[in-house]
C-alpha positions as CSV (number, residue, x, y, z in Angstrom):
1,M,-20.0,-12.5,-25.1
2,F,-21.0,-13.1,-21.5
3,E,-17.7,-14.4,-20.2
4,R,-17.2,-11.4,-17.9
5,T,-20.8,-11.2,-16.7
6,K,-21.3,-14.8,-15.7
7,P,-18.8,-14.8,-12.8
8,F,-20.2,-11.4,-11.7
9,A,-23.8,-12.7,-11.7
10,A,-22.7,-15.9,-9.9
11,A,-21.0,-13.8,-7.2
12,I,-24.1,-11.7,-6.8
13,W,-26.3,-14.8,-6.6
14,K,-24.0,-16.4,-4.0
15,R,-24.0,-13.3,-1.9
16,F,-27.8,-13.0,-2.1
17,R,-28.3,-16.6,-1.1
18,G,-26.0,-16.1,1.8
19,Y,-28.4,-13.6,3.4
20,P,-31.0,-14.8,5.9
21,L,-34.4,-15.7,4.4
22,F,-36.1,-12.5,5.8
23,V,-33.5,-10.3,4.1
24,Q,-33.9,-12.1,0.9
25,L,-37.7,-11.6,1.1
26,L,-37.2,-8.0,2.0
27,L,-35.3,-7.5,-1.2
28,I,-37.7,-9.5,-3.5
29,V,-41.2,-9.0,-2.2
30,P,-41.4,-5.2,-2.6
31,I,-40.1,-5.5,-6.2
32,L,-42.8,-8.1,-7.0
33,C,-45.5,-6.0,-5.3
34,A,-44.4,-3.0,-7.3
35,I,-44.5,-4.9,-10.6
36,A,-47.8,-6.5,-9.8
37,L,-49.4,-3.2,-8.9
38,T,-48.1,-1.6,-12.1
39,L,-49.4,-4.4,-14.2
40,L,-52.8,-4.7,-12.5
41,V,-53.7,-1.1,-11.9
42,G,-51.1,1.2,-13.5
43,N,-50.5,4.8,-12.6
44,I,-53.7,6.2,-14.1
45,G,-55.7,3.5,-12.3
46,L,-54.4,4.6,-9.0
47,A,-55.3,8.2,-9.8
48,L,-58.9,7.1,-10.6
49,M,-59.3,5.0,-7.5
50,G,-60.0,8.1,-5.4
51,T,-56.5,9.3,-4.5
52,A,-56.3,13.1,-4.7
53,V,-52.8,12.9,-6.1
54,A,-51.7,10.5,-8.8
55,I,-49.5,8.0,-6.9
56,N,-46.7,6.2,-8.8
57,S,-47.7,2.6,-8.7
58,V,-44.1,1.5,-8.3
59,V,-43.7,3.5,-5.1
60,A,-47.0,2.3,-3.8
61,G,-46.0,-1.3,-4.5
62,W,-42.7,-0.9,-2.7
63,I,-44.4,0.6,0.3
64,G,-47.0,-2.2,0.3
65,G,-44.4,-4.9,0.0
66,V,-42.3,-3.6,2.8
67,L,-45.4,-3.3,5.1
68,I,-46.5,-6.8,4.2
69,L,-43.1,-8.2,5.2
70,V,-42.6,-6.2,8.4
71,L,-46.2,-6.8,9.6
72,G,-45.9,-10.5,8.7
73,K,-42.6,-10.8,10.7
74,A,-44.1,-8.9,13.6
75,G,-47.1,-11.3,13.6
76,I,-44.8,-14.3,13.6
77,I,-43.0,-12.9,16.6
78,V,-46.2,-12.1,18.5
79,A,-47.5,-15.6,17.8
80,K,-44.3,-17.2,19.1
81,E,-44.4,-15.1,22.3
82,H,-48.1,-15.9,22.8
83,K,-47.3,-19.6,22.3
84,K,-44.5,-19.4,24.9
85,K,-46.8,-17.8,27.5
86,G,-49.7,-20.1,27.1
């Protein structure tokens, strides 16, 4: 039944693992943040937490995940530069 999908999935996995670690994390972490925010809070919970407009928790999770990764990478770069100077 899955004879055609197994090589396709293996090719996708091989291509994904060929990317640098940061790119892999950039693809995975926002998805995990979106799922976690949806499971923990939900869309109605975001509306009740004081936001004037009901925010979709999947969108908020993606934005949060991307910000976490970008700011984390920026922090690593700043720490390396600070270490080189001092």
